[in-house]
VEXSE-519056 format. One record per residue (C-alpha): residue in one letter; x, y, z. Coordinates in nm, 4 decimals. Layout:
N
+--------+----------+----------+----------+
! residu !     east !    north !       up !
+--------+----------+----------+----------+
!      A !        X !        Y !        Z !
...
+--------+----------+----------+----------+
//
This chain:
297
+--------+----------+----------+----------+
! residu !     east !    north !       up !
+--------+----------+----------+----------+
!      M !   2.7186 !   1.5802 !   2.2307 !
!      T !   2.3498 !   1.5528 !   2.1316 !
!      R !   2.2482 !   1.1740 !   2.1169 !
!      P !   1.9452 !   1.0392 !   1.9870 !
!      A !   1.6857 !   0.9391 !   2.2423 !
!      V !   1.6383 !   0.5676 !   2.2447 !
!      A !   1.2747 !   0.4163 !   2.3711 !
!      D !   1.2730 !   0.3101 !   2.7154 !
!      A !   1.0714 !  -0.0142 !   2.5973 !
!      P !   1.0398 !  -0.2137 !   2.2917 !
!      S !   0.7620 !  -0.1931 !   2.0733 !
!      L !   0.5938 !  -0.4623 !   1.8937 !
!      M !   0.4954 !  -0.3818 !   1.5211 !
!      R !   0.1900 !  -0.6089 !   1.4495 !
!      T !   0.1227 !  -0.6911 !   1.1006 !
!      T !  -0.2508 !  -0.8272 !   1.0180 !
!      G !  -0.3505 !  -0.9869 !   0.7179 !
!      W !  -0.4864 !  -0.7862 !   0.4243 !
!      A !  -0.6830 !  -0.8744 !   0.1246 !
!      D !  -0.4073 !  -1.0617 !  -0.0444 !
!      Y !  -0.2404 !  -1.2164 !   0.2663 !
!      A !  -0.3357 !  -1.4015 !   0.6095 !
!      L !  -0.2042 !  -1.5883 !   0.8734 !
!      L !  -0.4582 !  -1.8559 !   0.9048 !
!      D !  -0.3266 !  -2.0854 !   1.1714 !
!      S !   0.0108 !  -2.1758 !   1.3193 !
!      G !   0.1381 !  -2.4485 !   1.5184 !
!      D !   0.3862 !  -2.7687 !   1.5341 !
!      G !   0.6600 !  -2.5693 !   1.3950 !
!      R !   0.4696 !  -2.4439 !   1.1011 !
!      K !   0.2859 !  -2.1372 !   0.9501 !
!      L !  -0.0411 !  -2.1833 !   0.7472 !
!      E !  -0.0758 !  -1.8673 !   0.5387 !
!      R !  -0.2991 !  -1.7333 !   0.2469 !
!      Y !  -0.1076 !  -1.5585 !  -0.0284 !
!      G !  -0.3837 !  -1.4485 !  -0.2625 !
!      P !  -0.5634 !  -1.7544 !  -0.4051 !
!      Y !  -0.3159 !  -2.0215 !  -0.2672 !
!      T !  -0.2794 !  -2.1608 !   0.0762 !
!      V !   0.0725 !  -2.2300 !   0.1853 !
!      V !   0.2269 !  -2.4118 !   0.4688 !
!      R !   0.5802 !  -2.3035 !   0.5651 !
!      P !   0.8379 !  -2.4079 !   0.8394 !
!      E !   0.8448 !  -2.1933 !   1.1400 !
!      P !   1.0383 !  -2.3270 !   1.4390 !
!      Q !   0.9122 !  -2.0976 !   1.7143 !
!      C !   0.5526 !  -2.1826 !   1.6577 !
!      L !   0.5714 !  -2.3977 !   1.9774 !
!      W !   0.1928 !  -2.4529 !   2.0360 !
!      S !  -0.0503 !  -2.6428 !   1.8397 !
!      P !  -0.2446 !  -2.5523 !   1.5340 !
!      R !  -0.6464 !  -2.5007 !   1.5623 !
!      R !  -0.7641 !  -2.5701 !   1.2125 !
!      P !  -0.6444 !  -2.8985 !   1.1031 !
!      D !  -0.8684 !  -2.9545 !   0.8002 !
!      D !  -0.7416 !  -2.6361 !   0.6569 !
!      W !  -0.3937 !  -2.7881 !   0.6678 !
!      A !  -0.4679 !  -3.0560 !   0.4739 !
!      R !  -0.6276 !  -2.8688 !   0.1901 !
!      A !  -0.3241 !  -2.6678 !   0.1446 !
!      D !  -0.1940 !  -2.6028 !  -0.2264 !
!      A !   0.1667 !  -2.5697 !  -0.1345 !
!      V !   0.3787 !  -2.7229 !   0.1350 !
!      F !   0.7405 !  -2.6663 !   0.1878 !
!      D !   0.9462 !  -2.9704 !   0.3132 !
!      P !   1.2694 !  -2.7984 !   0.4874 !
!      E !   1.6082 !  -2.9984 !   0.4160 !
!      G !   1.9059 !  -2.9432 !   0.6152 !
!      D !   1.9836 !  -2.5341 !   0.6078 !
!      E !   1.6639 !  -2.3596 !   0.7651 !
!      D !   1.5966 !  -2.1958 !   0.4306 !
!      A !   1.6955 !  -2.5028 !   0.2037 !
!      G !   1.4022 !  -2.7447 !   0.0938 !
!      R !   1.1771 !  -2.8250 !  -0.1592 !
!      W !   0.8189 !  -2.7565 !  -0.2503 !
!      R !   0.5088 !  -3.0306 !  -0.2671 !
!      F !   0.2131 !  -2.8885 !  -0.4503 !
!      R !  -0.1703 !  -2.9832 !  -0.4607 !
!      G !  -0.2484 !  -2.9353 !  -0.8337 !
!      K !  -0.0425 !  -2.7065 !  -1.0454 !
!      P !  -0.0138 !  -2.3578 !  -0.9301 !
!      K !   0.1123 !  -2.0751 !  -1.1537 !
!      E !   0.4581 !  -1.9726 !  -1.1393 !
!      S !   0.3805 !  -1.6209 !  -1.0242 !
!      W !   0.0802 !  -1.4515 !  -0.9549 !
!      P !  -0.0238 !  -1.0926 !  -0.8597 !
!      L !  -0.0640 !  -0.9352 !  -0.5198 !
!      A !  -0.1202 !  -0.5961 !  -0.3713 !
!      W !  -0.0617 !  -0.4034 !  -0.0661 !
!      G !  -0.2075 !  -0.0762 !  -0.1046 !
!      K !  -0.1632 !   0.0678 !  -0.4502 !
!      V !   0.1686 !  -0.1377 !  -0.4853 !
!      R !   0.1468 !  -0.4373 !  -0.6970 !
!      F !   0.4031 !  -0.7328 !  -0.6918 !
!      L !   0.4206 !  -1.0813 !  -0.7934 !
!      G !   0.3972 !  -1.3790 !  -0.5400 !
!      R !   0.6319 !  -1.6649 !  -0.6231 !
!      F !   0.7370 !  -2.0100 !  -0.4901 !
!      T !   1.1254 !  -1.9591 !  -0.4450 !
!      A !   1.3613 !  -2.2171 !  -0.3894 !
!      F !   1.4135 !  -2.0845 !  -0.0203 !
!      R !   1.0808 !  -2.1097 !   0.1332 !
!      H !   0.9762 !  -1.7437 !   0.0861 !
!      L !   0.7317 !  -1.5992 !  -0.1505 !
!      A !   0.9232 !  -1.3439 !  -0.3233 !
!      F !   0.8324 !  -1.0913 !  -0.0317 !
!      F !   0.8102 !  -1.0898 !   0.3547 !
!      P !   0.4548 !  -1.0299 !   0.4802 !
!      E !   0.5539 !  -0.9363 !   0.8245 !
!      Q !   0.7247 !  -0.6045 !   0.6727 !
!      A !   0.3928 !  -0.4693 !   0.5977 !
!      A !   0.4248 !  -0.2925 !   0.9469 !
!      N !   0.7322 !  -0.1270 !   0.8188 !
!      W !   0.5636 !  -0.0497 !   0.4749 !
!      T !   0.3100 !   0.1515 !   0.6569 !
!      W !   0.5839 !   0.3329 !   0.8532 !
!      L !   0.7545 !   0.4367 !   0.5572 !
!      D !   0.4543 !   0.5446 !   0.3654 !
!      Q !   0.3390 !   0.7740 !   0.6267 !
!      T !   0.6960 !   0.8950 !   0.7052 !
!      V !   0.7980 !   0.9776 !   0.3325 !
!      R !   0.4524 !   1.1447 !   0.2742 !
!      G !   0.5270 !   1.3817 !   0.5814 !
!      I !   0.8755 !   1.4939 !   0.4527 !
!      G !   0.7077 !   1.6440 !   0.1587 !
!      G !   0.8670 !   1.7195 !  -0.1705 !
!      Q !   1.0759 !   1.4329 !  -0.3466 !
!      P !   1.3221 !   1.3096 !  -0.0748 !
!      K !   1.6042 !   1.0615 !  -0.1707 !
!      V !   1.5587 !   0.7239 !  -0.0153 !
!      L !   1.8518 !   0.4678 !  -0.0289 !
!      N !   1.7024 !   0.0885 !  -0.0121 !
!      L !   1.9951 !  -0.1708 !   0.0584 !
!      F !   1.9445 !  -0.5496 !   0.0403 !
!      G !   1.5952 !  -0.4411 !  -0.1494 !
!      Y !   1.5241 !  -0.7610 !  -0.2964 !
!      T !   1.1983 !  -0.7561 !  -0.5052 !
!      G !   1.1384 !  -0.4073 !  -0.4145 !
!      V !   0.8180 !  -0.3665 !  -0.2324 !
!      A !   0.9598 !  -0.1036 !   0.0305 !
!      S !   1.1247 !   0.0816 !  -0.2804 !
!      L !   0.7982 !   0.0970 !  -0.4596 !
!      V !   0.6324 !   0.2077 !  -0.1305 !
!      C !   0.8358 !   0.4674 !  -0.1062 !
!      A !   0.8295 !   0.6014 !  -0.4599 !
!      A !   0.4619 !   0.5864 !  -0.4515 !
!      A !   0.4708 !   0.8033 !  -0.1543 !
!      G !   0.6739 !   1.0333 !  -0.3492 !
!      A !   1.0456 !   0.9689 !  -0.2871 !
!      A !   1.3233 !   0.9197 !  -0.5752 !
!      V !   1.4608 !   0.5789 !  -0.4539 !
!      T !   1.7932 !   0.3909 !  -0.4914 !
!      H !   1.7078 !   0.0334 !  -0.4833 !
!      V !   2.0465 !  -0.1895 !  -0.4223 !
!      D !   2.0489 !  -0.5666 !  -0.4327 !
!      A !   2.3551 !  -0.8330 !  -0.5084 !
!      S !   2.1149 !  -1.0592 !  -0.6836 !
!      K !   2.0530 !  -0.9833 !  -1.0660 !
!      K !   1.7399 !  -1.1982 !  -1.0503 !
!      A !   1.5836 !  -1.0015 !  -0.7759 !
!      V !   1.6363 !  -0.6893 !  -0.9193 !
!      G !   1.4978 !  -0.7974 !  -1.2159 !
!      W !   1.1720 !  -0.9051 !  -1.0228 !
!      A !   1.1710 !  -0.5625 !  -0.8729 !
!      R !   1.1821 !  -0.4197 !  -1.1879 !
!      E !   0.8498 !  -0.6423 !  -1.2914 !
!      N !   0.6972 !  -0.5274 !  -0.9750 !
!      A !   0.7512 !  -0.1551 !  -1.0522 !
!      A !   0.5728 !  -0.1900 !  -1.4179 !
!      L !   0.3078 !  -0.4093 !  -1.2231 !
!      S !   0.2465 !  -0.1030 !  -1.0024 !
!      G !   0.2504 !   0.1426 !  -1.2908 !
!      L !   0.5740 !   0.3110 !  -1.1531 !
!      E !   0.8057 !   0.1726 !  -1.4307 !
!      Q !   0.8605 !   0.5716 !  -1.4849 !
!      A !   0.9075 !   0.6502 !  -1.1315 !
!      P !   1.2398 !   0.8065 !  -1.0066 !
!      I !   1.4033 !   0.4666 !  -0.9112 !
!      R !   1.7536 !   0.3746 !  -0.9904 !
!      W !   1.8147 !  -0.0059 !  -1.0007 !
!      I !   2.1641 !  -0.1041 !  -0.8922 !
!      T !   2.2760 !  -0.4450 !  -0.8860 !
!      E !   2.5592 !  -0.4825 !  -0.6655 !
!      D !   2.7307 !  -0.5540 !  -0.3365 !
!      A !   2.5459 !  -0.3009 !  -0.0795 !
!      K !   2.8975 !  -0.2425 !   0.1286 !
!      R !   3.0788 !  -0.1736 !  -0.1990 !
!      Y !   2.8093 !   0.0520 !  -0.3152 !
!      V !   2.7788 !   0.2418 !  -0.0008 !
!      Q !   3.1527 !   0.2845 !   0.0317 !
!      R !   3.1409 !   0.4450 !  -0.3472 !
!      E !   2.8579 !   0.6575 !  -0.2286 !
!      V !   3.0454 !   0.7874 !   0.0665 !
!      R !   3.3595 !   0.8675 !  -0.1554 !
!      R !   3.1354 !   1.0607 !  -0.4224 !
!      G !   2.9561 !   1.2524 !  -0.1247 !
!      S !   2.6073 !   1.1426 !  -0.1923 !
!      R !   2.3301 !   1.1990 !   0.0711 !
!      Y !   1.9873 !   1.0774 !   0.1389 !
!      E !   1.7085 !   1.1742 !   0.3434 !
!      G !   1.6082 !   0.8260 !   0.4324 !
!      I !   1.7959 !   0.4789 !   0.4237 !
!      I !   1.6345 !   0.1376 !   0.4545 !
!      L !   1.8589 !  -0.1211 !   0.5843 !
!      D !   1.7385 !  -0.4928 !   0.5585 !
!      P !   2.0343 !  -0.7165 !   0.5613 !
!      P !   2.0250 !  -1.1030 !   0.5669 !
!      K !   2.2279 !  -1.3267 !   0.8256 !
!      Y !   2.4377 !  -1.4156 !   0.5303 !
!      G !   2.4942 !  -1.3515 !   0.1904 !
!      R !   2.7069 !  -1.3341 !  -0.1350 !
!      G !   2.7711 !  -1.0320 !  -0.3606 !
!      P !   2.7837 !  -1.0527 !  -0.7529 !
!      A !   3.1812 !  -1.0650 !  -0.7307 !
!      G !   3.1667 !  -1.3367 !  -0.4830 !
!      E !   3.1799 !  -1.0810 !  -0.1599 !
!      V !   3.0754 !  -1.2274 !   0.1702 !
!      W !   2.8289 !  -1.0821 !   0.3756 !
!      R !   2.7878 !  -1.1883 !   0.7605 !
!      L !   2.5366 !  -1.0006 !   0.9738 !
!      L !   2.7120 !  -0.9522 !   1.3293 !
!      E !   3.0619 !  -0.9146 !   1.1696 !
!      D !   2.9948 !  -0.6762 !   0.8998 !
!      L !   2.6577 !  -0.4715 !   1.0006 !
!      P !   2.8922 !  -0.2361 !   1.2562 !
!      E !   3.0865 !  -0.1100 !   0.9840 !
!      L !   2.7945 !  -0.0859 !   0.7077 !
!      S !   2.5648 !   0.0996 !   0.9705 !
!      A !   2.8523 !   0.3386 !   1.0016 !
!      L !   2.8853 !   0.3999 !   0.6349 !
!      C !   2.5379 !   0.4606 !   0.6279 !
!      A !   2.5276 !   0.7452 !   0.8847 !
!      E !   2.7862 !   0.9264 !   0.6704 !
!      L !   2.5319 !   0.9080 !   0.3789 !
!      L !   2.2465 !   1.0639 !   0.5899 !
!      S !   2.1921 !   1.4570 !   0.4526 !
!      D !   2.1502 !   1.7345 !   0.7076 !
!      N !   1.7830 !   1.7257 !   0.6593 !
!      A !   1.7812 !   1.3461 !   0.6910 !
!      R !   1.4387 !   1.2027 !   0.8429 !
!      F !   1.5125 !   0.8394 !   0.9170 !
!      L !   1.7036 !   0.5334 !   0.9260 !
!      L !   1.5183 !   0.2140 !   0.9375 !
!      L !   1.7164 !  -0.1071 !   1.0341 !
!      N !   1.5745 !  -0.4489 !   1.0103 !
!      A !   1.7431 !  -0.7834 !   1.0650 !
!      Y !   1.6352 !  -1.1611 !   1.0829 !
!      A !   1.8841 !  -1.3545 !   1.3237 !
!      E !   1.8696 !  -1.5750 !   1.6402 !
!      R !   2.1526 !  -1.3976 !   1.7952 !
!      I !   2.0371 !  -1.0536 !   1.7588 !
!      S !   1.7804 !  -0.8200 !   1.9315 !
!      G !   1.5917 !  -0.4844 !   1.8829 !
!      A !   1.7908 !  -0.3691 !   2.1583 !
!      A !   2.1228 !  -0.4336 !   2.0187 !
!      L !   2.0376 !  -0.2585 !   1.6776 !
!      A !   1.9112 !   0.0201 !   1.8988 !
!      S !   2.2364 !   0.0601 !   2.0742 !
!      L !   2.4302 !   0.0508 !   1.7529 !
!      L !   2.2117 !   0.3364 !   1.5847 !
!      A !   2.2394 !   0.5346 !   1.8825 !
!      E !   2.6269 !   0.5266 !   1.8633 !
!      R !   2.6211 !   0.5711 !   1.4800 !
!      L !   2.3929 !   0.8669 !   1.4995 !
!      A !   2.5672 !   1.0482 !   1.7831 !
!      G !   2.5432 !   1.4232 !   1.7321 !
!      R !   2.1987 !   1.3889 !   1.5283 !
!      G !   1.9432 !   1.3955 !   1.7947 !
!      G !   1.6113 !   1.2697 !   1.7224 !
!      R !   1.4691 !   0.9335 !   1.8579 !
!      I !   1.5333 !   0.5874 !   1.8197 !
!      D !   1.2560 !   0.3260 !   1.8668 !
!      W !   1.3189 !  -0.0507 !   1.8448 !
!      G !   1.1454 !  -0.3889 !   1.8921 !
!      E !   0.9975 !  -0.6637 !   1.6939 !
!      L !   0.7948 !  -0.7403 !   1.3918 !
!      A !   0.5212 !  -0.9865 !   1.4230 !
!      L !   0.2513 !  -1.1676 !   1.1987 !
!      V !  -0.0959 !  -1.1850 !   1.3600 !
!      E !  -0.3236 !  -1.4862 !   1.3115 !
!      A !  -0.6519 !  -1.4118 !   1.1203 !
!      S !  -0.8085 !  -1.4797 !   1.4788 !
!      G !  -0.6564 !  -1.2038 !   1.6364 !
!      E !  -0.5425 !  -1.4401 !   1.9429 !
!      R !  -0.2101 !  -1.5406 !   1.8544 !
!      Q !   0.1175 !  -1.3761 !   1.6933 !
!      V !   0.4536 !  -1.4894 !   1.5583 !
!      G !   0.7689 !  -1.2581 !   1.5990 !
!      L !   0.9801 !  -1.2963 !   1.3004 !
!      S !   1.2281 !  -1.0193 !   1.3014 !
!      F !   1.3976 !  -0.7260 !   1.4894 !
!      F !   1.3991 !  -0.3701 !   1.4029 !
!      A !   1.5385 !  -0.0477 !   1.5205 !
!      R !   1.4286 !   0.3157 !   1.3440 !
!      W !   1.5743 !   0.6422 !   1.3919 !
!      S !   1.3421 !   0.9538 !   1.2970 !
!      A !   1.4630 !   1.2975 !   1.3059 !
+--------+----------+----------+----------+
//
């Protein structure tokens, strides 16, 4: 049986800053970042080294103080920042927001994946069908749509899908072929398999833990094997990619690659795997934040 060739060594996909984002400094378990006009301090336990720009930290516009759970806590502000403000990556526009879970309504390290998705979708030509599961506020969906794809965007959060639609309007993509679905990802994929739907590309970016709109529980290590198998069934004969990304201490790019290799047995192609990292503005240090495996035909 033909199997995908798995890369012998991991890749480090490095996200450097752009006009609307920069990792300014890091250390002592925190990151100092710039999101458009605002500088922000957020916890990042793996920043084990010492900060280099202490004066800049003191002038931060917003600081997130963690409480208990790693994503829980509250913001402290210097002055009164806007509830939301426009940001851009390439031609895609989206809103930054101070959410209740230390994130700012997008994940900047994913810019390395956005670059890869943009190039891959443009290389397919025509209007490939792309499924984005756990699509959150839609930046990856908009990158694919801007590159020419017909996108199905799925997220269990009605609020997140609403924000994604706002981002589409901000990007001038409100008329683009994007279907917005508020549903549990696994339930949606199960139904798509029964319907015989097929996609040329799939983006799978699940959280460690989550709940669907009807109370469905998602646990990464328990549920990812089944969901990845279902996604493999949804790939068309002419499929070109499956991108899997995960944030969890107990997982690795090597594990994700082995999972995809099993699920995609018979397809050939190649699986690259590794880690996504944010690079400080100085270019001297980097913070690894998530693991990925991606299959390309």
